[in-house]
N, C-alpha and C positions, 0 to 999 in steps of 0.2 A: 390623288394627293391626300395624305393624312391631314386631319384637322384637329384643332384644339378649341374647346369652348373657352371663351375669354370674357372677362368682365373687369372693368376698372371703375371704382367707386370712390367718391369723396364724401365728406360729411354733407355736402349740399346736393349732390346729384350722382346719377349713373352717367359716366362720361361716354362709355362705349360698352356694348354687350353684343358680341357676335362670334362667329367661328373664324379662327385665324390659322395660318400655316406656320408662323413663327413670330417671335418677339425678341427684341434686344433691349435690355434694361440696364440702368446704371445702379450697381449695388455697392455697398461699402467695401466689398472685397474686389471690386472691379466690374467691368462690363461683361454681361453674360447674354448668350442667345439661347432661348428655349425652343426646342423643336418637339414634334410629337414623339412620345416615348421617353421624354426626359425623366430623370429620377425625381421623386418627391423632394421638395425644397421649400424652405422659408428663409427669406433674406430681407434685410433692411435696404431701402432705396435711398440714394442720394439725389440731390437736385440734378436734373439732366433731362435727356430725351428718351422717350420710348419710340422705337422703330418697329412698327407692326406690319407684317406682311399678311394681308387678308387672304381668305380662302380663294378669292378671285384673282389673286396676284397683285392687287393694288397695294400701295404703301400708305400707311397712316402715320403721321408724326404727332406725338403728344408730349407736351412739357409737363414734368412733375417736379414738385418741390421737396419730395421725400415721401416716406411711407413704407409699405411692406408688400412683398410679392409672396404668394403661396402657390406652389406648383404641385398639383395632384395628378393622378393618372387621367389624362384626357381633359384636364381643366386647369385654368390659371385664373387666379383672382388677385387683383392689385387693390389694396386699400391705400389711397394716396391722401396726403395732407391737402394738396391742391393739384389739379390736373386740368390742362386746357389743350384742346386741339389746336394745332398750329394756325389754322385758318381763322380761329376765333381771337387770336392775340393781336392787339394793336402794338406794333413794334415801336412806334415813336413814344407811346406812353410807357412801355417797358424800359426803354433806354433812359427816359427821363427819371423814372423811379430809381433805377440803378445809380444814375449820376447824383441824385439827391442823397441817397444812402451813403455813397462814397464821400460826398462833401460833408455830411454830418460827421462821419468818422474822422475826417481830416481836421475839423474844427473843434472836436472834443478837447476840453482842457484837462480833464482828469478821467480816470477810469470809473469814478463814482457817478459821473454825469450821464454816462451812456452804457448801454449793454452791447459790447462789441460782438458778442456771439449772435445776438439778434440781427445786428447790422450785417454781419458776414453772411448769415443765412438769407437775408433779404437780397443782398448783392448776388449770391449764388442763384437764387430763384429767378431773378430778372435776367441774369446771363443765360440761364437755361431757356427761358421764354424767347429771348432774342435769337439764340442758336436754333431753336425749333422753327421759328418763322423763316429764318434764312435757309435752313435745310429744305423746308416745305416749298419755298419759292424756287429753289434750285431744281427740285424734283418736277415742279409744274412749269418750269421755264418762265417764271414771272420775274420781272425786274424790280 
């Protein structure tokens, strides 16, 4: 099996650094899967889920809030605004944060009071986190 060196980094930490078989990422142009031998590429990421198939065949699910992916020959680097492994996410806190952001958006009396773009980004981030946990639990057969 061909492998790709992979690294995902946020301003706070290296989230994952290992050899993988493939990765599926959410880009502004749509979801893409990168396999060994992929052409060089740089793309913006949108909030969503990274599905990583490790060299040993196991799947890793990571939530990202945005960032960039760079694909080079035999190497992929993701610079993410935030990234969390699904097993690290507290789904109840994520759902509460999303609900609070949506409530603030509903209660805003004027556009000057609140930055709707920031709220929309927060909601997207929390939805991606929740989706990552649910997908991870489904893979692990956890209720």
